[in-house]
N, C-alpha and C positions, 0 to 999 in steps of 0.2 A: 098384454104381457102373457107370453106363453108360460105354461106351468106343467109340472109333473107331480102328482101326489102318489106316494107309495101305497100299494094296495094292502093296507093294514086294517081294513074294515071301516064301516061307516062311523062318522064322528057326530057329536052332538054340539049344540050351541047356537050361535046366530045364523041368520039366513045364509051367509057365506062362511061356512065352518072353517076354523083354522086347520091347516094341514096337519096330518099325523105322520109320524115316521117310526119305522120299526127297523127292519133289517137294512144292512148297507146296500147301496145302489152304486155299482161301479160306473164311472163316467162313460165308459164305452157301451154300457148296456142301455143307455137312454139317448133320446134325441139330443144332439150336442147343444141345441138352443134351449133345452129344458132346464128347469130348476126345481128343487124339491118343494119349494113354497108355492102357495096359491096366489092368484092375482090379488094385488093390494088395492086399497082404496085410492082415489085420485090424489089425495094429499100425501101419499107415502113418499114419493120421490122428493118433493120439497123438504119434508121433514128429515129425510135421510141426509140431504145435502146440508141442512141447517145443523144437524147433529155433528156431522163431519167438521163443519165450520166451528162449532162451539168447542169441541174437544181440541181441535188444532189451535184455536185461539188461546185456550187455557194452558195447554202444555207448551206451545211455542212461545207465548208471551212470558210465562213465568220462567222458563229455562233460558230464553234468548234475550230478555229485556229486564225483567224484575230482579232475578237473582244476580246477574252481572252488575246491575246498578247498585243493588244493596251491598254486594261485596266490595265494589269500588269505594263506596262511602264508608264501609267498615274498616278497610285497611288497603289503601291504594297500592302500597308496596308489594303486597302478597296476593293481589286480586287474581292474577293469572293462575297461580298454583292452587289457590282456594277454589276457583271455579273448576279446575281440572279434577279436584277431589270430589266436589259435589256432583259433577257430571258423571264421573266414573262410578260412584256409589249408586246413583240413580240408574245408570246403565245396567249394573248388575241386577238390581231389583226388577227392572222391566224385562230383562232377558229371562229371568227365572219364572216370573209369574205369567207372562203372556201365553206361551205355548201350553203351560199347565192349565190355565184358565180356559183356553180354547178347547182343550180335550175335555175338561169337566163340563163345559158348556154343551158340547156335542152329546153328553150323556145325561143332561138335565131332564128330569121328568116333571117339573113343576107345571101345574095347570096354567101358570102365567106364561109358559113358553120356554124355549131353549135359550134365547138370547136376552129377553127383557129383564129377567132378574139380575143379570150381570151388568146391564146398563144402569139400572136404578141403584143397585147396591154399590157399584163402582163410583157413581157420582156422589153418593153420601160419604163414602170413605175419603174421596178426594177432597171434599170440602173440609173435612176434619184436618187434613194435611195443610190446606190453605190457611186455616186458622192458626196452626202452629207457625207457619212461615210469617204470617202477619204480625204475630206477637213476639217472635224471637229476634235476637239481635247478635247472634254468635254463629260461628261456623258450624258447631255441633248441632244447634237447633235447626239451622238451614238444611243440613244433611238429613236430619230426621223428618222435617216437614216435607222436603222434596221427595224423599223415599215413599212417604205415605201418599202424596199426590200421584206419584208414578204408579203405585199399587192400585189406587182407585180408578183414575182415568185410564190406566192400562187395561183394566177389565172392561171399561166402557168402550174403549177404542177397539179392543179385540172383537167385541160383539158387533159393533158397527161394521167393521171390515168383513166379518163373516157373512153379513147380509149380501155382499156382492155375489157370493156363490149361492147363498140360500134363495135370493129373491130377484136377482137381476139377470135376465137372459143374455146370452153371449152376443146376440145381434145388436144390443144397445149398451153393452157393458163398457166399451171404451168411452162412449159419450157420457155415460153416467159417471164413470171414473174421472173423466175430464172435468165435468161440472163440479164434482167433489173436490178435485185438485184446485180448481179455480177458487172455490170457496175457501180452501185451506190457505191459498196465497193471500186472499183478501183478509182472512183472519189474522195473518201475521202483520199486515199493514195496520188493521184496526187496533190490534193489541199494542203494537209499538207506538201508535199515535196516542192511545189511551195512557200508557205509562209516561210518555213525554209530556202529556197535558196535566197529569196529576202533580200536585205540589210535592217538592222535594222533602218537605218536612213531614208529610203524611205517608210514611213508609208503608204502613199497613194497607193502604189503598192499592199499592202496586201489585199486591197479591189477591186481595179480596175481589176487586172488580173483575179481572179476567177469570178468576175461579168461579164466581157466581154466573157469569155469562156462559161458561162451558157447562156448568151443572144444569142450568135451566134449559138450554137448547138440547142437550143430549137427553134429558128426561122427557122432553116433549115427544121425541120419537117413540118412547116407551108406550105412549098412549095412542100413537097413530100406526103401530105395526101390528099386523095379523101374523103373529109368530108361529113357527112350527111347534107343535106339541108332541113330545115323544110319549107314546103309549106302551111301548115294549121295553122292558128293562134292558139296559146295556149289559154286556158280559161283565163278570167281575173284573175289577181293575187290579192287576198284579203289579209288582214292583217293576218287572220288565216292561210293562205297558207305560208306566210313568217315565221310565228312562227313555223309551222310544218316543215319548212326547217331544223330545228335543232332537230327534234324528230321523232322517229318511235316507235310505241306502242310495248313495250317489251313483252307483253302478246300475242299479235297477231303475232308478228314476233320473236318468242322465239329464233330460231336458229341464226337469225341476231344479236340479243342482246348478246347471249353468245359468238359468234365470235367477236363481237365488244369489249366485256369486256376482252376477252383473249388478243386481240391486245393492248388495253389500258394498261393492267398490264405489259405485256412483254415490251412494249415501255417505260413505266415508269422505268423499270429496266435498260434498256440500256441507256436511256437519263440521268439517275442518274450518270452513268459512263462517258458518252461522254461529257456532258457540262463541267464537272469539271476535265476532264482528265489532261489538262495542269497544273492545280493547284495541283493535286495529285502528279504529277511528281516533281513539284517545292518544295512543302511543306513536302510531305511524303518520297520521295526518295532523297531529298536533292540536286536536280540538279539546278544549277544557271539558272535564267530566260533567260539569253542570250543564253543558250544551250538547254533549255527545249523543244523548238520547234522541234529540231532534234530528241530528244528522243520520242516525241509525234509522229512524222512521222514514226519512226521505229515501234512504238507500233501499229500504224494503218496498216503498212505493214504486221506485224505478224497477226493481227486481220483479215485482208483481205485474206491472204493465206488460213487460216482455213475456212473463210467464202466462198470463191470461190469454193473450193473443195467440201464442203458439199452442197452448193447451187446447183451445177451442178448434183451431185450424187443423191440428194434426190428429185430434180425437175424431173429427169428421172424416179426414182423409184415411185414417187407419180403418175405421169401420166400413168405409166404402170400398177400399181396396183389399181389406183383410190382411194387410201387411203390417208387421210390428217391428221386426228385426232391423231393417234399414233405418227406421226412425230412431231407434235406440242408439245405434252406432253413430249416426251423424250428430245427434244431440249431445252425446258424451264428448265427442271431439270438439264440438262448438263450446261446450262448457269449459274445456281446457283452455281454449283461446281466450274466453272472457276472464278466466282466472289469471292468465298471463298479463292481460291489460291491467287488471287490478294490482298485480304485484309491482309493476313499473310506474304506477300512477304517482305523479309529483304533487297532485292536489286533489281536492274533493271532486272536481268536475270529471277528470279522467277516471277516477275511481268509480264514479257512478256509471260511466260508460261501460266499464268492465262488468259491473254488477248487472247492468241491463242485459248484456250478452249472456251472462250466466243464467239470468232469469228466463230469457227466451229459450235457451237450451234446455233448462230444466222443465219448462212448460211442455216442450215437445216430448221430452222423456216421460214425464208422469202421465201424459195423455194415453200412452200405450202400455206403460210398465205394469200397472195393476191388472189391466185386462190380460196381458201376457201371462202374469203369474197365475191367475185363475184358470187359464186354459191349459196349464201343465200340472194342475193338482191331480193327485192319484185318484181321489174319489170325492163324491158329493157328501157322503155320510159322515166323513171326518173332516169336513171343510174347516170347522173351527180349529181343530188341532193342526191341520196342515197350514192354514193361514197363520196360526201361531208360530209355526216354524218360519213361514215367510216373514213374519214380523221381526224375527231375530236378525234378518238381513238389514233392517234399518234401525234396530235397537242395539245390536252389537257395536256399531260405530260409536254409540254414546259412551261405551267403555273403552274401545280401542283408540279412538281419536285422542282423548285426554292423556292416555298412556304414551302415545306416540308424540303428542304435542310437547310434553314436558322437556324431553331432551332437545327437540327441535327448537323450541323457544329459547333454550339456554345457550344455543350456539352463538359464538361471537360476543359474549357478554350479557346475553339475556334479551328478551322481548323480540326475538328474531321471527317476525311474522312472515318474512319473505320465504324462509325455509319451510314454514308450515304450508304456505300457499303452493310452493313447488311440489310438496308431497300431495296436495290436493289435486294438482294437475296430473300427476302420475296415477292416482286412484281413478280419475275420470277416464283416462285413456284405457287403462286395463279393464274398467267396467264396460266400456263400449266393445272391446274385443271379446269379452266373455260371452256376448250374445250370439256370436257366430256359430258355435257348435250346436245350437238348438235346432232340432230337425222337425218337430211336430208343429211348429208355428213358423209362418213365413216372415 
């Protein structure tokens, strides 16, 4: 693994010293294949992928399976509205904290490193939120617990994502991102299967089991990472700096803006499906709520089979050809086709065909999306902050989709998932088109 260590003087410690960082290093000033971190030990990449798997399993399972199931059992008549409220509040929390934590992480001077304190501390806080979810049985407690889980695992997730710019060279970034995305898809399958297998009368297990898995696996990376250690104090943090944490000039950084917009729209498309997937199965396919988790788990298996195949294939193709944009465009349009099949499905079988197409399309998309985003970052030195802004593109939909979903679901007397899926198709098409104005990436 190639590396670039900023010239801030010799460092002390183990035989392979952890990299030190001082002044900002613009992307254009270094080898485009260089990263600010030093070469990692052989086990770093497996631990990185496992951490991605763990955080995705915890967040994806709790939001997509555990909370919807708990709300369905709490009050079936209001489950859709209640889920929208929980998702929206959690979306606000994650939108606020992720860019801010990213900027603070870039400035961290701990001897433990820039990213590791956020991984470990985030996991501890998240497990506190899991405990609240496991013991509460009301909408208010669910909102509180989920917000704390988002706060904790949001910090961990921010730090893990920042390592793509810190430690992964561009020549293998798409393949590493593809491997991480595959692990994320598997995490959703495993998490859904876990919730489906857990007893209906043991509600607390729906939250504790995925939460513990996420906490343990993300913490393992803390002890396998040779983190960057900042030795030079960062400039004083002003109010204007904090506000700029949530903003990059779209005129000055046009390519970054269009890549961000692409990811926002594509994510809104998939979130429109994933948040309400269990309720679609119950209300549109007529599956009893006691059995719906099993059907949801099967849908996620089908989704992930298509996702994994295309992620691996197009991650390899993208790195070999250096092309990202055509894959993003085609995958977004293919996702729209799959959503159309799901909308018209008269039964579970046809619905699963549509979900398979969506999964394959999303696999092709995520194989290049993360690599594309890291290639349009303004600088290495503020990668955490900039990737925090990137994270808004897939966290903002957690707020926007529930807001959009409430009136759409209310059309025609209520539970109108066809209208919601049509909106998801529009989001997918617009997301694919948004990649076309990008100039610095092929």
